[in-house]
Structure formats: structure tokens, C-alpha cells
N, C-alpha and C positions, 0 to 999 in steps of 0.2 A: 877775815873784815868784812862785817856783815854787809856795807855796799857794795861787795862784789861776790855777793851769794846770787847764784840762778839755779834755778829749777826748771825744766820742761816736763810740760806733761801731755798725753794722749786721754783725752775725753771721746766719746762714744754716746750717741743719741740713744736710747733704746725708747723703742715707743710705748711701752707700758712702765718703766720707770722714772723715763725721764734720763738727765746727763748723769753720765758715767765717767768719774777717771779710771781710766784704767792699769794704764801703766804713768810712771815718774823716774825723772832722772835727774838727781842732785835734791839739795835738804833746804827747805826753808820750813820756819816753823810757825805755819797757820793752823788757826784754830778750826775747829770744827765749820764754825758759822764764815769762815774766812773761805774754806772748802768749799762749802756752801755756795756763796758768791761767785767763787771760782767758775763754779760748775754752772750757774745759772747765767753767769755772762757770756761764757764762751760758746754760745748758741745762741744767737742773733733770734728777735720773736718773730719776725717777717722777712720772709728773704724771696727776692724775687730771683732767679738766677736759673741758667742751665746745668745739666748735670757735667759740663767740663768747666766751670767757673769756680774758682773759691773767692769767699771774702777777706780782705785781712782788715783788721780793728783793733783798736789798743784801748784797754779799759785798766784801770786801778784797783787794786784790793790792799786797802791801808794805805803803804808808804811802796807799794810793790808796782811795780808798770808791767802788767801781762797782755804781750802782744801775741796775738793771735790770728790765725787760718783758718777758716770754718769752710768747710767742702762737702758737698754732696754727690754722690758717685752711684753708678747703677749697679745695681748688684741683685740676681732674679731671686738670690736667696735671702735676702733680707725682707721681713714681714711687708714694708711698702714698696719693693722692687729697688728700693736703694737704700745707702748707708750714707748717715751722717754723722762727721766728726770734726772734731777741732784738734790742733795742737798748740800750745802756749809755751810761752818763753816769760816767766816772772822774773823779774829783777828790780833792784833799787837804781839800776844806770837807765840814763835817758835816751838812749842812743836809738831814736824811732827809726830811720832810715835804715840802718844794717840790720838791726834783727826783724826789722818786716822785709829786706829785702832776702835775710837770709832765708826766713819761711817762705816768700812768692817762688823763691827758686826751687824749693825744695817737692812744687806743685809737682813736678815732673816725674816725682820716683812713686806718687799716689799708684799707682796703676800697675807696676811692677815690682816692690818690696811690700813686705809685712809691715805691719803697723810699729809693731816694736823696735825693729831695723833703724826704719825714718826715725823714730824717737833718738834713738841713739846716735844717728847721724845729725839731728839737728841738735842735740846737745854737745858732739864733740867738735862741729862749727861754729858754735858759739862759745864753747871757752878756748877752742883756740884764738877767732877772732878778740876776743876782750885783752887776751892776753898779746897781743898783737897792736892793739888800738895807738897810735900815735899820744903822747904824752906832752908834748910841745907843739906850741901853735908853728906851723910851716913846714913841720915834720909830716911825711906821708908816706901814707901805708898801703897793702890792697892785702885785704880779708878774702878768704876765699868761701864763695859761693856755689851752688849744688851747679850751676851751668854755667861758671867762668869763675871773675875775680869782681871784687869793689874796691877801687880806690878810695880811703878818705883819707880825711885831714880833721885835724881840731878846730875849733869854730870859733876864730879869734875874738869874741867878745859874747859874752852872756844874750844881747838884744840877738846876735846871730843864731845862736843855737837857738832860740824861741823863737824867730821868726819863719811865719807860716809863707811866705812867701819864696822862700828861698828853702833848701830841705832844712830839717830839723835835725838836731845832734848834729853827729858827726857825719858832716858833709860828704855827699860824695864829690870827687875832683875830677875834673873833664881832662883828658890826656888829650 
């Protein structure tokens, strides 16, 4: 089913060649133009951050939501003395909070694991999370994150699903 297709990407910013897709898990039929959009949108134009902060944002490539975490990490072997990279979850599923929360929780892995292993873990967590998302209003589940769990429930209405004053998509439920 096309609605549940999910792909995760690891992208690296090369100072000479620009943004590069290094690795992918999953299969979404993006055209070359779509992949170019994915690469360009995965790296903010201007970033003011420390080397320990990451930026999480969402953009769209056609009908796919792309949940992205962009990070800069100090690396004396790199040309500029730091590496810039992004992880992206691409899907048609509008579950903003759970997907961005999974990416946020993955930050703790950036200093201790290699990029391919992190990508596989993110992909695995996303796949398992989607398979256990509640299907009915009032049904609550806990999805795994890298730093614990996140209780989620289906929003009771479209208005609540899209309400920016509350949480977006599958809402976290405080226990």
C-alpha cells in the first residue's frame, strides 16, 4: 500500500559537491528531480547553532512528508573541522510528533555509532512504530524511542489532528 511506504535517508553535506545522499533504507519511487529536492531541502540555508545542537524540521517532496534532523558535529578530519549531515524519514503519513520525536531521540547516537547503523535503527524504529500506532480513538499505545517511549493516541478529529496549539498528528498522551 502506497500510503504506508516509508524510506529513511542519510545525507552528508560535502563542501565541494554539496548535499549527497549516502545511504537509503526503504523504497519510494522518487524521480531525479524529487531526489534533488530532497537533497537541497535537507540542509537549511542558514543555521545558527552550536556543535551540540540539532535542528528538526519538516518539508514536502510531492505528496511525501519529509521529517528531517540536521546536525553539525565537530570533526578535525573534515575539511572545515566539522561534519554536517541529515537524517530524513519520507512518508505520506502525517504523524508529525512521533516521527520528529524518534529523530530527536536519535541525537544521542550521533557521537557513538556510525551513520549506517544509526540509519538502520531509525528505519527499524519507524517501521515498528507505524505497525503499532492505534487504529481507534481512545486506544493508546507506546511507541519506542531511543531514549524511552512515547505514548500516542489517535486524534479524535481532523481539527485536533491539524491544530497547531496542540500536538500534531498522533498526539502524545500524558500519563
